[in-house]
Gaussian input, Z-matrix of N, CA and C with variables (Angstrom, degrees):
# hf/3-21g

backbone

0 1
 N
 C     1     B1
 C     2     B2     1     A1
 N     3     B3     2     A2     1     D1
 C     4     B4     3     A3     2     D2
 C     5     B5     4     A4     3     D3
 N     6     B6     5     A5     4     D4
 C     7     B7     6     A6     5     D5
 C     8     B8     7     A7     6     D6
 N     9     B9     8     A8     7     D7
 C    10    B10     9     A9     8     D8
 C    11    B11    10    A10     9     D9
 N    12    B12    11    A11    10    D10
 C    13    B13    12    A12    11    D11
 C    14    B14    13    A13    12    D12
 N    15    B15    14    A14    13    D13
 C    16    B16    15    A15    14    D14
 C    17    B17    16    A16    15    D15
 N    18    B18    17    A17    16    D16
 C    19    B19    18    A18    17    D17
 C    20    B20    19    A19    18    D18
 N    21    B21    20    A20    19    D19
 C    22    B22    21    A21    20    D20
 C    23    B23    22    A22    21    D21
 N    24    B24    23    A23    22    D22
 C    25    B25    24    A24    23    D23
 C    26    B26    25    A25    24    D24
 N    27    B27    26    A26    25    D25
 C    28    B28    27    A27    26    D26
 C    29    B29    28    A28    27    D27
 N    30    B30    29    A29    28    D28
 C    31    B31    30    A30    29    D29
 C    32    B32    31    A31    30    D30
 N    33    B33    32    A32    31    D31
 C    34    B34    33    A33    32    D32
 C    35    B35    34    A34    33    D33
 N    36    B36    35    A35    34    D34
 C    37    B37    36    A36    35    D35
 C    38    B38    37    A37    36    D36
 N    39    B39    38    A38    37    D37
 C    40    B40    39    A39    38    D38
 C    41    B41    40    A40    39    D39
 N    42    B42    41    A41    40    D40
 C    43    B43    42    A42    41    D41
 C    44    B44    43    A43    42    D42
 N    45    B45    44    A44    43    D43
 C    46    B46    45    A45    44    D44
 C    47    B47    46    A46    45    D45
 N    48    B48    47    A47    46    D46
 C    49    B49    48    A48    47    D47
 C    50    B50    49    A49    48    D48
 N    51    B51    50    A50    49    D49
 C    52    B52    51    A51    50    D50
 C    53    B53    52    A52    51    D51
 N    54    B54    53    A53    52    D52
 C    55    B55    54    A54    53    D53
 C    56    B56    55    A55    54    D54
 N    57    B57    56    A56    55    D55
 C    58    B58    57    A57    56    D56
 C    59    B59    58    A58    57    D57
 N    60    B60    59    A59    58    D58
 C    61    B61    60    A60    59    D59
 C    62    B62    61    A61    60    D60
 N    63    B63    62    A62    61    D61
 C    64    B64    63    A63    62    D62
 C    65    B65    64    A64    63    D63
 N    66    B66    65    A65    64    D64
 C    67    B67    66    A66    65    D65
 C    68    B68    67    A67    66    D66
 N    69    B69    68    A68    67    D67
 C    70    B70    69    A69    68    D68
 C    71    B71    70    A70    69    D69
 N    72    B72    71    A71    70    D70
 C    73    B73    72    A72    71    D71
 C    74    B74    73    A73    72    D72
 N    75    B75    74    A74    73    D73
 C    76    B76    75    A75    74    D74
 C    77    B77    76    A76    75    D75
 N    78    B78    77    A77    76    D76
 C    79    B79    78    A78    77    D77
 C    80    B80    79    A79    78    D78
 N    81    B81    80    A80    79    D79
 C    82    B82    81    A81    80    D80
 C    83    B83    82    A82    81    D81
 N    84    B84    83    A83    82    D82
 C    85    B85    84    A84    83    D83
 C    86    B86    85    A85    84    D84
 N    87    B87    86    A86    85    D85
 C    88    B88    87    A87    86    D86
 C    89    B89    88    A88    87    D87
 N    90    B90    89    A89    88    D88
 C    91    B91    90    A90    89    D89
 C    92    B92    91    A91    90    D90
 N    93    B93    92    A92    91    D91
 C    94    B94    93    A93    92    D92
 C    95    B95    94    A94    93    D93
 N    96    B96    95    A95    94    D94
 C    97    B97    96    A96    95    D95
 C    98    B98    97    A97    96    D96
 N    99    B99    98    A98    97    D97
 C   100   B100    99    A99    98    D98
 C   101   B101   100   A100    99    D99
 N   102   B102   101   A101   100   D100
 C   103   B103   102   A102   101   D101
 C   104   B104   103   A103   102   D102
 N   105   B105   104   A104   103   D103
 C   106   B106   105   A105   104   D104
 C   107   B107   106   A106   105   D105
 N   108   B108   107   A107   106   D106
 C   109   B109   108   A108   107   D107
 C   110   B110   109   A109   108   D108
 N   111   B111   110   A110   109   D109
 C   112   B112   111   A111   110   D110
 C   113   B113   112   A112   111   D111
 N   114   B114   113   A113   112   D112
 C   115   B115   114   A114   113   D113
 C   116   B116   115   A115   114   D114
 N   117   B117   116   A116   115   D115
 C   118   B118   117   A117   116   D116
 C   119   B119   118   A118   117   D117
 N   120   B120   119   A119   118   D118
 C   121   B121   120   A120   119   D119
 C   122   B122   121   A121   120   D120
 N   123   B123   122   A122   121   D121
 C   124   B124   123   A123   122   D122
 C   125   B125   124   A124   123   D123
 N   126   B126   125   A125   124   D124
 C   127   B127   126   A126   125   D125
 C   128   B128   127   A127   126   D126
 N   129   B129   128   A128   127   D127
 C   130   B130   129   A129   128   D128
 C   131   B131   130   A130   129   D129
 N   132   B132   131   A131   130   D130
 C   133   B133   132   A132   131   D131
 C   134   B134   133   A133   132   D132
 N   135   B135   134   A134   133   D133
 C   136   B136   135   A135   134   D134
 C   137   B137   136   A136   135   D135
 N   138   B138   137   A137   136   D136
 C   139   B139   138   A138   137   D137
 C   140   B140   139   A139   138   D138
 N   141   B141   140   A140   139   D139
 C   142   B142   141   A141   140   D140
 C   143   B143   142   A142   141   D141
 N   144   B144   143   A143   142   D142
 C   145   B145   144   A144   143   D143
 C   146   B146   145   A145   144   D144
 N   147   B147   146   A146   145   D145
 C   148   B148   147   A147   146   D146
 C   149   B149   148   A148   147   D147
 N   150   B150   149   A149   148   D148
 C   151   B151   150   A150   149   D149
 C   152   B152   151   A151   150   D150
 N   153   B153   152   A152   151   D151
 C   154   B154   153   A153   152   D152
 C   155   B155   154   A154   153   D153
 N   156   B156   155   A155   154   D154
 C   157   B157   156   A156   155   D155
 C   158   B158   157   A157   156   D156
 N   159   B159   158   A158   157   D157
 C   160   B160   159   A159   158   D158
 C   161   B161   160   A160   159   D159
 N   162   B162   161   A161   160   D160
 C   163   B163   162   A162   161   D161
 C   164   B164   163   A163   162   D162
 N   165   B165   164   A164   163   D163
 C   166   B166   165   A165   164   D164
 C   167   B167   166   A166   165   D165
 N   168   B168   167   A167   166   D166
 C   169   B169   168   A168   167   D167
 C   170   B170   169   A169   168   D168
 N   171   B171   170   A170   169   D169
 C   172   B172   171   A171   170   D170
 C   173   B173   172   A172   171   D171
 N   174   B174   173   A173   172   D172
 C   175   B175   174   A174   173   D173
 C   176   B176   175   A175   174   D174
 N   177   B177   176   A176   175   D175
 C   178   B178   177   A177   176   D176
 C   179   B179   178   A178   177   D177
 N   180   B180   179   A179   178   D178
 C   181   B181   180   A180   179   D179
 C   182   B182   181   A181   180   D180
 N   183   B183   182   A182   181   D181
 C   184   B184   183   A183   182   D182
 C   185   B185   184   A184   183   D183
 N   186   B186   185   A185   184   D184
 C   187   B187   186   A186   185   D185
 C   188   B188   187   A187   186   D186
 N   189   B189   188   A188   187   D187
 C   190   B190   189   A189   188   D188
 C   191   B191   190   A190   189   D189
 N   192   B192   191   A191   190   D190
 C   193   B193   192   A192   191   D191
 C   194   B194   193   A193   192   D192
 N   195   B195   194   A194   193   D193
 C   196   B196   195   A195   194   D194
 C   197   B197   196   A196   195   D195
 N   198   B198   197   A197   196   D196
 C   199   B199   198   A198   197   D197
 C   200   B200   199   A199   198   D198
 N   201   B201   200   A200   199   D199
 C   202   B202   201   A201   200   D200
 C   203   B203   202   A202   201   D201
 N   204   B204   203   A203   202   D202
 C   205   B205   204   A204   203   D203
 C   206   B206   205   A205   204   D204
 N   207   B207   206   A206   205   D205
 C   208   B208   207   A207   206   D206
 C   209   B209   208   A208   207   D207
 N   210   B210   209   A209   208   D208
 C   211   B211   210   A210   209   D209
 C   212   B212   211   A211   210   D210
 N   213   B213   212   A212   211   D211
 C   214   B214   213   A213   212   D212
 C   215   B215   214   A214   213   D213
 N   216   B216   215   A215   214   D214
 C   217   B217   216   A216   215   D215
 C   218   B218   217   A217   216   D216
 N   219   B219   218   A218   217   D217
 C   220   B220   219   A219   218   D218
 C   221   B221   220   A220   219   D219
 N   222   B222   221   A221   220   D220
 C   223   B223   222   A222   221   D221
 C   224   B224   223   A223   222   D222
 N   225   B225   224   A224   223   D223
 C   226   B226   225   A225   224   D224
 C   227   B227   226   A226   225   D225
 N   228   B228   227   A227   226   D226
 C   229   B229   228   A228   227   D227
 C   230   B230   229   A229   228   D228
 N   231   B231   230   A230   229   D229
 C   232   B232   231   A231   230   D230
 C   233   B233   232   A232   231   D231
 N   234   B234   233   A233   232   D232
 C   235   B235   234   A234   233   D233
 C   236   B236   235   A235   234   D234
 N   237   B237   236   A236   235   D235
 C   238   B238   237   A237   236   D236
 C   239   B239   238   A238   237   D237
 N   240   B240   239   A239   238   D238
 C   241   B241   240   A240   239   D239
 C   242   B242   241   A241   240   D240
 N   243   B243   242   A242   241   D241
 C   244   B244   243   A243   242   D242
 C   245   B245   244   A244   243   D243
 N   246   B246   245   A245   244   D244
 C   247   B247   246   A246   245   D245
 C   248   B248   247   A247   246   D246
 N   249   B249   248   A248   247   D247
 C   250   B250   249   A249   248   D248
 C   251   B251   250   A250   249   D249
 N   252   B252   251   A251   250   D250
 C   253   B253   252   A252   251   D251
 C   254   B254   253   A253   252   D252
 N   255   B255   254   A254   253   D253
 C   256   B256   255   A255   254   D254
 C   257   B257   256   A256   255   D255
 N   258   B258   257   A257   256   D256
 C   259   B259   258   A258   257   D257
 C   260   B260   259   A259   258   D258
 N   261   B261   260   A260   259   D259
 C   262   B262   261   A261   260   D260
 C   263   B263   262   A262   261   D261
 N   264   B264   263   A263   262   D262
 C   265   B265   264   A264   263   D263
 C   266   B266   265   A265   264   D264
 N   267   B267   266   A266   265   D265
 C   268   B268   267   A267   266   D266
 C   269   B269   268   A268   267   D267
 N   270   B270   269   A269   268   D268
 C   271   B271   270   A270   269   D269
 C   272   B272   271   A271   270   D270
 N   273   B273   272   A272   271   D271
 C   274   B274   273   A273   272   D272
 C   275   B275   274   A274   273   D273
 N   276   B276   275   A275   274   D274
 C   277   B277   276   A276   275   D275
 C   278   B278   277   A277   276   D276
 N   279   B279   278   A278   277   D277
 C   280   B280   279   A279   278   D278
 C   281   B281   280   A280   279   D279
 N   282   B282   281   A281   280   D280
 C   283   B283   282   A282   281   D281
 C   284   B284   283   A283   282   D282
 N   285   B285   284   A284   283   D283
 C   286   B286   285   A285   284   D284
 C   287   B287   286   A286   285   D285
 N   288   B288   287   A287   286   D286
 C   289   B289   288   A288   287   D287
 C   290   B290   289   A289   288   D288
 N   291   B291   290   A290   289   D289
 C   292   B292   291   A291   290   D290
 C   293   B293   292   A292   291   D291
 N   294   B294   293   A293   292   D292
 C   295   B295   294   A294   293   D293
 C   296   B296   295   A295   294   D294
 N   297   B297   296   A296   295   D295
 C   298   B298   297   A297   296   D296
 C   299   B299   298   A298   297   D297
 N   300   B300   299   A299   298   D298
 C   301   B301   300   A300   299   D299
 C   302   B302   301   A301   300   D300

   B1=1.4504
   B2=1.5117
   B3=1.3083
   B4=1.4599
   B5=1.5167
   B6=1.3218
   B7=1.4584
   B8=1.5243
   B9=1.3345
   B10=1.4509
   B11=1.5217
   B12=1.3164
   B13=1.4583
   B14=1.5107
   B15=1.3290
   B16=1.4488
   B17=1.5084
   B18=1.3058
   B19=1.4625
   B20=1.5207
   B21=1.3169
   B22=1.4563
   B23=1.5229
   B24=1.3092
   B25=1.4586
   B26=1.5153
   B27=1.3180
   B28=1.4651
   B29=1.5246
   B30=1.3287
   B31=1.4741
   B32=1.5201
   B33=1.3414
   B34=1.4666
   B35=1.5284
   B36=1.3274
   B37=1.4620
   B38=1.5209
   B39=1.3374
   B40=1.4616
   B41=1.5268
   B42=1.2963
   B43=1.4680
   B44=1.5282
   B45=1.3550
   B46=1.4643
   B47=1.5287
   B48=1.3172
   B49=1.4622
   B50=1.5206
   B51=1.3253
   B52=1.4576
   B53=1.5166
   B54=1.3214
   B55=1.4611
   B56=1.5234
   B57=1.3322
   B58=1.4686
   B59=1.5118
   B60=1.3228
   B61=1.4596
   B62=1.5337
   B63=1.3070
   B64=1.4685
   B65=1.5244
   B66=1.3426
   B67=1.4719
   B68=1.5219
   B69=1.3575
   B70=1.4521
   B71=1.5174
   B72=1.3298
   B73=1.4666
   B74=1.5319
   B75=1.3485
   B76=1.4613
   B77=1.5232
   B78=1.3365
   B79=1.4501
   B80=1.5181
   B81=1.3220
   B82=1.4590
   B83=1.5268
   B84=1.3283
   B85=1.4650
   B86=1.5169
   B87=1.2920
   B88=1.4595
   B89=1.5137
   B90=1.3361
   B91=1.4539
   B92=1.5115
   B93=1.3312
   B94=1.4604
   B95=1.5192
   B96=1.3256
   B97=1.4572
   B98=1.5240
   B99=1.3304
   B100=1.4536
   B101=1.5367
   B102=1.3227
   B103=1.4635
   B104=1.5267
   B105=1.3367
   B106=1.4662
   B107=1.5380
   B108=1.3132
   B109=1.4715
   B110=1.5340
   B111=1.3329
   B112=1.4687
   B113=1.5201
   B114=1.3251
   B115=1.4634
   B116=1.5379
   B117=1.3134
   B118=1.4695
   B119=1.5211
   B120=1.3357
   B121=1.4563
   B122=1.5188
   B123=1.3187
   B124=1.4617
   B125=1.5194
   B126=1.3197
   B127=1.4644
   B128=1.5158
   B129=1.3160
   B130=1.4551
   B131=1.5184
   B132=1.3307
   B133=1.4593
   B134=1.5264
   B135=1.3106
   B136=1.4578
   B137=1.5220
   B138=1.3334
   B139=1.4687
   B140=1.5151
   B141=1.3190
   B142=1.4652
   B143=1.5258
   B144=1.3233
   B145=1.4544
   B146=1.5268
   B147=1.3222
   B148=1.4626
   B149=1.5245
   B150=1.3297
   B151=1.4664
   B152=1.5235
   B153=1.3258
   B154=1.4583
   B155=1.5343
   B156=1.3295
   B157=1.4490
   B158=1.5155
   B159=1.3292
   B160=1.4688
   B161=1.5259
   B162=1.3252
   B163=1.4603
   B164=1.5286
   B165=1.3334
   B166=1.4581
   B167=1.5201
   B168=1.3288
   B169=1.4632
   B170=1.5209
   B171=1.3118
   B172=1.4578
   B173=1.5039
   B174=1.3266
   B175=1.4542
   B176=1.5215
   B177=1.3302
   B178=1.4649
   B179=1.5113
   B180=1.3228
   B181=1.4652
   B182=1.5242
   B183=1.3137
   B184=1.4541
   B185=1.5194
   B186=1.3319
   B187=1.4494
   B188=1.5266
   B189=1.3397
   B190=1.4673
   B191=1.5171
   B192=1.3317
   B193=1.4542
   B194=1.5247
   B195=1.3339
   B196=1.4532
   B197=1.5293
   B198=1.3181
   B199=1.4550
   B200=1.5316
   B201=1.3366
   B202=1.4675
   B203=1.5332
   B204=1.3351
   B205=1.4551
   B206=1.5241
   B207=1.3171
   B208=1.4587
   B209=1.5331
   B210=1.3200
   B211=1.4643
   B212=1.5162
   B213=1.3320
   B214=1.4657
   B215=1.5288
   B216=1.3411
   B217=1.4631
   B218=1.5183
   B219=1.3270
   B220=1.4587
   B221=1.5313
   B222=1.3279
   B223=1.4633
   B224=1.5212
   B225=1.3248
   B226=1.4646
   B227=1.5302
   B228=1.3129
   B229=1.4671
   B230=1.5195
   B231=1.3204
   B232=1.4533
   B233=1.5195
   B234=1.3350
   B235=1.4620
   B236=1.5302
   B237=1.3313
   B238=1.4700
   B239=1.5140
   B240=1.3420
   B241=1.4758
   B242=1.5252
   B243=1.3170
   B244=1.4685
   B245=1.5148
   B246=1.3149
   B247=1.4682
   B248=1.5331
   B249=1.3206
   B250=1.4617
   B251=1.5258
   B252=1.3299
   B253=1.4688
   B254=1.5203
   B255=1.3299
   B256=1.4588
   B257=1.5325
   B258=1.3126
   B259=1.4706
   B260=1.5330
   B261=1.3146
   B262=1.4640
   B263=1.5285
   B264=1.3265
   B265=1.4699
   B266=1.5280
   B267=1.3254
   B268=1.4539
   B269=1.5186
   B270=1.3189
   B271=1.4479
   B272=1.5247
   B273=1.3135
   B274=1.4524
   B275=1.5305
   B276=1.3283
   B277=1.4681
   B278=1.5309
   B279=1.3388
   B280=1.4546
   B281=1.5197
   B282=1.3331
   B283=1.4645
   B284=1.5114
   B285=1.3443
   B286=1.4566
   B287=1.5248
   B288=1.3360
   B289=1.4735
   B290=1.5206
   B291=1.3358
   B292=1.4615
   B293=1.5216
   B294=1.3318
   B295=1.4609
   B296=1.5275
   B297=1.2983
   B298=1.4575
   B299=1.5084
   B300=1.3373
   B301=1.4514
   B302=1.4997
   A1=109.70
   A2=117.70
   A3=123.00
   A4=107.29
   A5=117.56
   A6=121.33
   A7=112.70
   A8=119.87
   A9=124.09
   A10=111.85
   A11=116.18
   A12=120.20
   A13=114.66
   A14=117.53
   A15=120.63
   A16=111.34
   A17=115.41
   A18=120.90
   A19=109.30
   A20=115.74
   A21=119.96
   A22=109.65
   A23=116.25
   A24=119.89
   A25=111.27
   A26=116.89
   A27=119.86
   A28=111.74
   A29=117.18
   A30=120.63
   A31=112.47
   A32=117.54
   A33=120.99
   A34=112.75
   A35=118.05
   A36=122.43
   A37=108.62
   A38=116.80
   A39=120.90
   A40=109.72
   A41=114.52
   A42=123.15
   A43=113.05
   A44=118.14
   A45=117.29
   A46=111.13
   A47=115.53
   A48=121.71
   A49=107.34
   A50=115.65
   A51=120.30
   A52=108.14
   A53=115.69
   A54=119.32
   A55=109.73
   A56=114.10
   A57=120.98
   A58=108.36
   A59=115.63
   A60=118.93
   A61=109.70
   A62=116.94
   A63=121.71
   A64=113.07
   A65=117.07
   A66=121.65
   A67=112.18
   A68=118.39
   A69=121.54
   A70=114.08
   A71=117.51
   A72=122.21
   A73=108.20
   A74=115.35
   A75=121.73
   A76=111.51
   A77=114.74
   A78=121.81
   A79=110.16
   A80=115.83
   A81=122.06
   A82=109.45
   A83=116.00
   A84=121.15
   A85=108.91
   A86=115.21
   A87=122.20
   A88=109.49
   A89=116.04
   A90=122.32
   A91=108.56
   A92=115.80
   A93=119.86
   A94=107.58
   A95=115.59
   A96=123.39
   A97=109.16
   A98=116.96
   A99=121.20
   A100=109.19
   A101=116.47
   A102=121.01
   A103=112.21
   A104=117.19
   A105=120.48
   A106=109.87
   A107=115.87
   A108=121.63
   A109=112.63
   A110=117.45
   A111=121.90
   A112=109.92
   A113=116.56
   A114=121.08
   A115=109.36
   A116=116.49
   A117=121.91
   A118=109.77
   A119=115.42
   A120=121.65
   A121=107.83
   A122=116.69
   A123=122.38
   A124=110.45
   A125=114.93
   A126=122.18
   A127=106.78
   A128=116.09
   A129=121.51
   A130=107.14
   A131=116.27
   A132=121.31
   A133=107.59
   A134=116.29
   A135=122.62
   A136=107.92
   A137=116.30
   A138=120.61
   A139=110.89
   A140=115.52
   A141=121.92
   A142=105.49
   A143=116.03
   A144=120.82
   A145=111.02
   A146=113.26
   A147=121.30
   A148=106.38
   A149=119.12
   A150=120.33
   A151=113.82
   A152=116.75
   A153=121.55
   A154=107.37
   A155=117.28
   A156=122.17
   A157=113.55
   A158=117.48
   A159=124.77
   A160=113.89
   A161=117.81
   A162=118.83
   A163=109.35
   A164=114.91
   A165=121.34
   A166=108.64
   A167=116.32
   A168=121.89
   A169=111.89
   A170=116.18
   A171=121.96
   A172=109.07
   A173=117.39
   A174=119.55
   A175=111.05
   A176=114.27
   A177=121.66
   A178=107.77
   A179=115.89
   A180=121.49
   A181=108.59
   A182=115.72
   A183=122.24
   A184=106.76
   A185=117.94
   A186=121.20
   A187=110.10
   A188=114.19
   A189=120.09
   A190=108.31
   A191=116.57
   A192=122.51
   A193=107.04
   A194=116.08
   A195=120.00
   A196=109.78
   A197=115.49
   A198=121.61
   A199=110.37
   A200=118.16
   A201=121.05
   A202=111.63
   A203=115.58
   A204=121.56
   A205=115.08
   A206=118.01
   A207=121.96
   A208=111.41
   A209=115.15
   A210=123.22
   A211=108.49
   A212=116.47
   A213=120.68
   A214=109.44
   A215=116.69
   A216=120.25
   A217=111.38
   A218=115.91
   A219=122.51
   A220=106.50
   A221=115.86
   A222=121.04
   A223=109.68
   A224=116.28
   A225=122.93
   A226=107.41
   A227=115.84
   A228=120.67
   A229=110.19
   A230=116.17
   A231=121.89
   A232=115.06
   A233=117.39
   A234=120.03
   A235=114.01
   A236=117.62
   A237=120.69
   A238=108.76
   A239=115.12
   A240=120.14
   A241=108.73
   A242=114.33
   A243=121.28
   A244=107.32
   A245=116.85
   A246=119.05
   A247=108.86
   A248=116.65
   A249=119.40
   A250=112.82
   A251=117.44
   A252=120.44
   A253=110.78
   A254=117.57
   A255=121.43
   A256=110.67
   A257=116.26
   A258=120.69
   A259=111.19
   A260=116.70
   A261=120.43
   A262=112.51
   A263=117.48
   A264=122.18
   A265=112.90
   A266=117.84
   A267=121.13
   A268=112.34
   A269=116.22
   A270=120.54
   A271=110.05
   A272=114.62
   A273=122.11
   A274=109.54
   A275=116.65
   A276=121.10
   A277=107.89
   A278=115.92
   A279=121.05
   A280=110.99
   A281=113.87
   A282=122.88
   A283=106.08
   A284=116.99
   A285=120.64
   A286=108.47
   A287=115.87
   A288=122.19
   A289=107.45
   A290=115.89
   A291=122.49
   A292=109.33
   A293=115.84
   A294=122.59
   A295=107.95
   A296=117.24
   A297=118.76
   A298=108.74
   A299=116.14
   A300=122.28
   A301=113.51
   D1=137.78
   D2=175.67
   D3=-87.51
   D4=119.97
   D5=-176.02
   D6=-74.80
   D7=-18.06
   D8=177.17
   D9=45.91
   D10=50.32
   D11=177.68
   D12=83.31
   D13=5.22
   D14=178.58
   D15=-71.49
   D16=163.38
   D17=178.63
   D18=-121.14
   D19=151.52
   D20=175.42
   D21=-62.42
   D22=136.69
   D23=-175.13
   D24=-140.38
   D25=38.14
   D26=-176.64
   D27=-59.25
   D28=-31.50
   D29=179.52
   D30=-64.98
   D31=-20.77
   D32=179.71
   D33=-79.89
   D34=-11.56
   D35=178.70
   D36=-86.04
   D37=120.41
   D38=-179.88
   D39=-122.02
   D40=154.79
   D41=178.27
   D42=52.23
   D43=43.68
   D44=178.87
   D45=-71.25
   D46=137.77
   D47=176.07
   D48=-138.45
   D49=123.54
   D50=-179.23
   D51=-141.80
   D52=125.09
   D53=-177.35
   D54=-162.53
   D55=162.46
   D56=172.77
   D57=-96.77
   D58=143.40
   D59=175.71
   D60=-81.72
   D61=-175.11
   D62=-176.59
   D63=-62.78
   D64=-17.96
   D65=-179.82
   D66=-97.66
   D67=2.97
   D68=179.99
   D69=82.98
   D70=19.54
   D71=178.34
   D72=-97.92
   D73=122.68
   D74=-176.21
   D75=-88.95
   D76=141.96
   D77=175.47
   D78=-140.96
   D79=156.03
   D80=-178.90
   D81=-136.63
   D82=144.13
   D83=170.76
   D84=-148.65
   D85=153.65
   D86=177.83
   D87=-177.73
   D88=-168.93
   D89=178.19
   D90=-137.98
   D91=148.60
   D92=171.13
   D93=-112.69
   D94=131.74
   D95=-178.09
   D96=-109.27
   D97=118.66
   D98=179.19
   D99=-95.01
   D100=102.62
   D101=179.88
   D102=-94.43
   D103=6.40
   D104=-179.69
   D105=-84.27
   D106=176.10
   D107=-179.04
   D108=-96.26
   D109=5.56
   D110=178.55
   D111=-131.96
   D112=159.01
   D113=176.91
   D114=-62.94
   D115=143.49
   D116=-177.71
   D117=-132.41
   D118=144.71
   D119=172.51
   D120=-104.82
   D121=129.76
   D122=-178.80
   D123=-112.31
   D124=142.88
   D125=169.07
   D126=-123.17
   D127=121.31
   D128=176.82
   D129=-110.30
   D130=115.31
   D131=176.66
   D132=-95.39
   D133=129.05
   D134=-178.97
   D135=-119.77
   D136=127.41
   D137=-178.55
   D138=-130.95
   D139=140.56
   D140=169.44
   D141=-94.61
   D142=126.24
   D143=-176.40
   D144=-126.47
   D145=156.00
   D146=171.70
   D147=-94.57
   D148=111.49
   D149=-176.80
   D150=-64.31
   D151=-10.19
   D152=175.98
   D153=-91.96
   D154=75.60
   D155=-178.46
   D156=114.87
   D157=-14.19
   D158=175.37
   D159=62.52
   D160=28.35
   D161=175.34
   D162=-72.94
   D163=143.14
   D164=178.79
   D165=-84.82
   D166=125.58
   D167=-177.44
   D168=-99.24
   D169=-26.83
   D170=-179.98
   D171=-167.72
   D172=147.52
   D173=-178.95
   D174=-156.12
   D175=165.17
   D176=176.25
   D177=-155.92
   D178=164.78
   D179=175.09
   D180=-123.94
   D181=141.30
   D182=177.80
   D183=-123.85
   D184=135.36
   D185=-179.96
   D186=-117.87
   D187=152.48
   D188=176.46
   D189=-152.26
   D190=137.97
   D191=171.77
   D192=-101.43
   D193=126.99
   D194=-172.14
   D195=-128.29
   D196=127.29
   D197=178.04
   D198=-71.97
   D199=159.58
   D200=-178.64
   D201=-55.44
   D202=134.13
   D203=177.28
   D204=72.78
   D205=6.83
   D206=-177.05
   D207=-106.29
   D208=169.70
   D209=178.65
   D210=-127.28
   D211=143.12
   D212=177.77
   D213=-133.17
   D214=144.29
   D215=176.61
   D216=-75.72
   D217=148.92
   D218=171.36
   D219=-129.01
   D220=125.92
   D221=-173.58
   D222=-139.42
   D223=137.45
   D224=173.76
   D225=-136.77
   D226=104.88
   D227=-179.57
   D228=-95.03
   D229=136.28
   D230=172.94
   D231=56.49
   D232=42.09
   D233=-175.60
   D234=-84.56
   D235=-10.92
   D236=176.10
   D237=-153.01
   D238=140.55
   D239=179.61
   D240=-127.85
   D241=139.60
   D242=174.66
   D243=-158.09
   D244=174.01
   D245=-179.40
   D246=-66.39
   D247=150.19
   D248=177.66
   D249=-56.31
   D250=-36.55
   D251=179.36
   D252=-64.13
   D253=-41.19
   D254=178.31
   D255=-69.29
   D256=-42.41
   D257=-179.48
   D258=-57.90
   D259=-34.64
   D260=179.99
   D261=-64.86
   D262=-21.43
   D263=-179.11
   D264=-90.53
   D265=-10.47
   D266=-170.49
   D267=-110.12
   D268=170.28
   D269=179.91
   D270=-142.73
   D271=168.03
   D272=-176.33
   D273=-109.12
   D274=139.30
   D275=175.05
   D276=-130.93
   D277=153.10
   D278=-179.15
   D279=-127.00
   D280=153.98
   D281=172.82
   D282=-134.67
   D283=134.54
   D284=-176.63
   D285=-125.74
   D286=130.23
   D287=177.71
   D288=-125.12
   D289=138.52
   D290=179.62
   D291=-119.54
   D292=134.04
   D293=175.86
   D294=-124.88
   D295=144.74
   D296=175.75
   D297=-65.36
   D298=129.38
   D299=-175.31
   D300=-80.21

């Protein structure tokens, strides 16, 4: 992804939850909190990775435009599917970029 002048904003991501269900279907939810004095556009990249080598197995991006001092939900349902046995071996990682809106 080209950040186009964006800045890392992982601290703005709150209440992140990412997991596979019993069928091996991955989902993510969280919130982005804009504590700046201007509107901001957020991109949250969510990836399922194999911690044995860190290869990306599945990923998605979620965007949100957030007014100053406000919070917005970020949700990605069913963005990666694998067997439950494989899902148990993997984990989710996030990357957050903020751009002035």
